[in-house]
C-alpha positions in Angstrom: 125.5 142.9 113.3 122.7 141.4 114.8 121.4 138.4 113.4 118.6 135.7 114.1 118.4 132.7 112.6 115.6 129.9 112.7 115.6 126.1 112.0 114.5 123.4 113.4 110.4 123.2 110.8 109.3 120.3 109.5 106.6 117.9 108.4 105.2 116.7 111.7 101.4 114.3 112.4 99.0 116.0 114.2 99.9 115.3 117.5 103.8 115.3 117.0 106.3 117.7 118.6 109.3 119.8 117.5 111.8 121.8 118.5 112.8 125.2 116.9 115.5 126.7 117.5 117.1 130.3 116.9 120.4 130.8 117.0 121.3 134.6 117.5 124.7 136.7 116.9 125.6 140.3 117.5 123.9 140.7 121.2 123.9 138.0 124.0 120.6 136.0 125.1 121.0 137.6 128.5 119.9 141.4 127.7 117.0 141.3 125.8 113.8 139.3 125.4 113.1 137.5 122.7 109.9 136.5 120.5 108.5 133.4 118.5 105.8 134.7 116.3 103.9 132.5 113.5 101.9 133.6 110.5 99.7 131.4 109.1 99.0 131.0 104.7 96.1 134.0 104.3 96.1 135.3 108.5 98.0 138.2 110.2 101.3 137.2 112.3 100.7 136.6 116.1 103.1 136.4 118.7 103.6 132.9 120.1 105.7 133.2 123.4 108.2 135.7 124.7 111.6 134.6 127.1 112.9 137.1 129.1 116.2 138.3 128.9 117.0 136.8 132.9 114.7 133.8 132.0 113.0 134.2 135.0 109.8 135.2 133.3 107.9 133.3 130.2 105.0 134.3 128.1 102.5 132.6 125.7 99.9 133.0 123.5 96.5 132.3 125.4 95.4 130.2 122.4 98.0 127.9 122.9 97.4 126.6 126.4 99.7 125.5 127.1 101.3 123.1 124.4 104.2 125.0 123.9 107.1 126.1 125.7 110.7 128.3 125.3 113.6 128.3 127.0 117.1 129.7 126.3 121.2 128.7 126.3 122.8 131.9 127.3 126.5 130.1 126.2 125.2 128.9 122.8 123.3 132.1 122.4 119.5 130.2 121.6 116.5 130.6 122.0 113.8 127.4 121.7 110.3 127.0 121.0 109.2 122.9 122.1 105.8 122.2 120.7 104.1 119.8 121.3 100.7 118.0 120.5 100.7 119.7 117.4 97.5 120.5 115.7 97.1 121.3 111.9 95.8 125.3 112.7 99.8 125.3 113.9 100.9 124.8 110.1 103.0 127.9 109.9 106.2 129.7 109.3 107.8 130.4 113.0 110.2 133.1 113.1 112.0 134.9 115.9 112.3 138.3 116.8 113.8 141.1 119.3 110.7 142.0 120.7 107.4 140.6 121.9 103.9 141.8 121.4 100.7 138.8 122.5 98.0 138.5 123.7 98.7 136.2 127.0 95.7 134.7 129.7 96.7 137.6 131.4 96.9 140.3 128.5 98.5 141.9 126.6 102.0 142.1 127.0 104.7 143.7 124.5 108.5 144.5 124.5 110.8 146.4 122.1 114.9 145.9 122.2 116.9 148.9 122.7 119.3 147.5 120.5 116.5 147.2 117.6 114.2 145.5 116.3 114.6 142.6 114.3 113.5 139.4 112.5 114.6 136.0 111.6 114.3 134.9 108.2 111.5 132.1 109.8 111.1 128.1 109.4 108.2 125.9 107.6 106.3 124.2 110.5 103.9 121.9 108.6 101.2 119.7 110.3 99.5 117.2 108.5 98.9 113.3 108.2 
């Protein structure tokens, strides 16, 4: 059974950092790309990042301007999203997904895993003083 579970969210002051984790089960990370998304109150869900199965490629939303980094540990079946220089506008529920869909500096990038479209339950990130 495919499952994704996010953790690591919380309350952080502007300028601070957080690392989110996405623990997966039911499949191996070295076969599929994994994306991070977020949804702020009253806004549409947007793609944040994507990491390829081989880790050779990472993609980021152009709006982030280099503040976020995605990585993974295949042995731990976990994907990470390191978020630095956080701003109040980063406040959102963050999700991981067996798919990617985002606007990068080079254009749009989309990916759908052959095993299906699965989402985690999300983790809340609040950036506030």
